[in-house]
C-alpha atoms as a printed R data frame, in Angstrom:
   type eleno elety resid chain resno       x      y       z
1  ATOM     1    CA   UNK     A     1   0.000  0.000   0.000
2  ATOM     2    CA   UNK     A     2   2.766  2.569   0.771
3  ATOM     3    CA   UNK     A     3   4.264  1.867  -2.682
4  ATOM     4    CA   UNK     A     4   0.956  2.643  -4.346
5  ATOM     5    CA   UNK     A     5   0.565  5.930  -2.471
6  ATOM     6    CA   UNK     A     6   4.150  6.877  -3.306
7  ATOM     7    CA   UNK     A     7   3.507  6.155  -7.007
8  ATOM     8    CA   UNK     A     8   0.331  8.218  -7.031
9  ATOM     9    CA   UNK     A     9   2.088 11.099  -5.258
10 ATOM    10    CA   UNK     A    10   5.003 10.976  -7.708
11 ATOM    11    CA   UNK     A    11   2.596 11.059 -10.669
12 ATOM    12    CA   UNK     A    12   0.764 14.038  -9.175
13 ATOM    13    CA   UNK     A    13   4.040 15.939  -8.684
14 ATOM    14    CA   UNK     A    14   5.215 15.244 -12.242
15 ATOM    15    CA   UNK     A    15   1.859 16.257 -13.734
16 ATOM    16    CA   UNK     A    16   1.721 19.414 -11.622
17 ATOM    17    CA   UNK     A    17   5.256 20.399 -12.605
18 ATOM    18    CA   UNK     A    18   4.538 19.843 -16.298
19 ATOM    19    CA   UNK     A    19   1.416 21.982 -16.074
20 ATOM    20    CA   UNK     A    20   3.253 24.770 -14.271
21 ATOM    21    CA   UNK     A    21   6.060 24.815 -16.844
22 ATOM    22    CA   UNK     A    22   3.612 24.783 -19.739
23 ATOM    23    CA   UNK     A    23   1.624 27.663 -18.251
24 ATOM    24    CA   UNK     A    24   4.792 29.669 -17.614
25 ATOM    25    CA   UNK     A    25   5.922 29.227 -21.227
26 ATOM    26    CA   UNK     A    26   2.488 30.282 -22.496
27 ATOM    27    CA   UNK     A    27   2.467 33.371 -20.270
28 ATOM    28    CA   UNK     A    28   5.978 34.332 -21.355
29 ATOM    29    CA   UNK     A    29   4.982 34.060 -25.013
30 ATOM    30    CA   UNK     A    30   1.825 36.095 -24.415
31 ATOM    31    CA   UNK     A    31   3.880 38.789 -22.674
32 ATOM    32    CA   UNK     A    32   6.234 38.952 -25.645
33 ATOM    33    CA   UNK     A    33   3.285 39.456 -27.974
34 ATOM    34    CA   UNK     A    34   1.823 42.118 -25.722
35 ATOM    35    CA   UNK     A    35   5.131 43.992 -25.522
36 ATOM    36    CA   UNK     A    36   5.537 44.209 -29.296
37 ATOM    37    CA   UNK     A    37   4.621 47.582 -30.690
38 ATOM    38    CA   UNK     A    38   1.863 47.585 -33.270
39 ATOM    39    CA   UNK     A    39   2.954 48.151 -36.820
40 ATOM    40    CA   UNK     A    40   1.371 50.950 -38.783
41 ATOM    41    CA   UNK     A    41  -0.511 49.395 -41.669
42 ATOM    42    CA   UNK     A    42  -2.344 51.122 -44.445
43 ATOM    43    CA   UNK     A    43  -6.038 50.381 -44.801
44 ATOM    44    CA   UNK     A    44  -6.718 47.041 -46.463
45 ATOM    45    CA   UNK     A    45  -8.544 48.584 -49.418
46 ATOM    46    CA   UNK     A    46  -5.381 50.502 -50.414
47 ATOM    47    CA   UNK     A    47  -3.174 47.419 -50.315
48 ATOM    48    CA   UNK     A    48  -2.838 44.954 -53.173
49 ATOM    49    CA   UNK     A    49  -4.630 41.664 -52.710
50 ATOM    50    CA   UNK     A    50  -2.571 39.399 -50.465
51 ATOM    51    CA   UNK     A    51  -1.500 35.934 -51.496
52 ATOM    52    CA   UNK     A    52  -2.975 32.749 -50.066
53 ATOM    53    CA   UNK     A    53   0.160 32.197 -47.994
54 ATOM    54    CA   UNK     A    54  -0.342 35.470 -46.101
55 ATOM    55    CA   UNK     A    55  -3.960 34.541 -45.513
56 ATOM    56    CA   UNK     A    56  -2.977 31.096 -44.213
57 ATOM    57    CA   UNK     A    57  -0.352 32.606 -41.899
58 ATOM    58    CA   UNK     A    58  -2.926 35.012 -40.452
59 ATOM    59    CA   UNK     A    59  -5.384 32.186 -39.899
60 ATOM    60    CA   UNK     A    60  -2.708 30.152 -38.101
61 ATOM    61    CA   UNK     A    61  -1.878 33.131 -35.873
62 ATOM    62    CA   UNK     A    62  -5.554 33.691 -35.103
63 ATOM    63    CA   UNK     A    63  -6.025 30.017 -34.226
64 ATOM    64    CA   UNK     A    64  -3.039 30.117 -31.875
65 ATOM    65    CA   UNK     A    65  -4.306 33.338 -30.340
66 ATOM    66    CA   UNK     A    66  -7.736 31.761 -29.813
67 ATOM    67    CA   UNK     A    67  -6.140 28.773 -28.088
68 ATOM    68    CA   UNK     A    68  -4.245 31.081 -25.727
69 ATOM    69    CA   UNK     A    69  -7.467 32.952 -24.971
70 ATOM    70    CA   UNK     A    70  -9.422 29.732 -24.408
71 ATOM    71    CA   UNK     A    71  -6.746 28.379 -22.071
72 ATOM    72    CA   UNK     A    72  -6.884 31.558 -19.967
73 ATOM    73    CA   UNK     A    73  -3.405 32.852 -20.824
74 ATOM    74    CA   UNK     A    74  -4.868 35.969 -22.471
75 ATOM    75    CA   UNK     A    75  -7.739 37.970 -21.043
76 ATOM    76    CA   UNK     A    76 -10.422 39.521 -23.261
77 ATOM    77    CA   UNK     A    77  -8.642 42.870 -23.662
78 ATOM    78    CA   UNK     A    78  -5.293 41.289 -24.583
79 ATOM    79    CA   UNK     A    79  -7.038 38.945 -26.998
80 ATOM    80    CA   UNK     A    80  -8.855 41.808 -28.740
81 ATOM    81    CA   UNK     A    81  -5.663 43.873 -29.018
82 ATOM    82    CA   UNK     A    82  -3.624 41.035 -30.500
83 ATOM    83    CA   UNK     A    83  -6.444 40.035 -32.842
84 ATOM    84    CA   UNK     A    84  -6.665 43.569 -34.240
85 ATOM    85    CA   UNK     A    85  -2.880 43.621 -34.752
86 ATOM    86    CA   UNK     A    86  -3.009 40.392 -36.720
87 ATOM    87    CA   UNK     A    87  -5.935 41.541 -38.836
88 ATOM    88    CA   UNK     A    88  -4.367 44.922 -39.584
89 ATOM    89    CA   UNK     A    89  -1.028 43.474 -40.658
């Protein structure tokens, strides 16, 4: 019985440590995004039509941003700010 409890405790510690590290990495990445200055972009109607690759890159960034928001790393205000930056670029 003590071996079983020790194994369960060890598993809980490993899982908790992995979660803490993952959350710290996500927060650090979100802080980097938040600290970047927005780029000045011209209105979309004045720009030439973008290629499919640019569109796909924006979609990938928006998906990643949504995942960070859903996981609680970004609050609503940070999410809205980063989303507008991606859409304006």
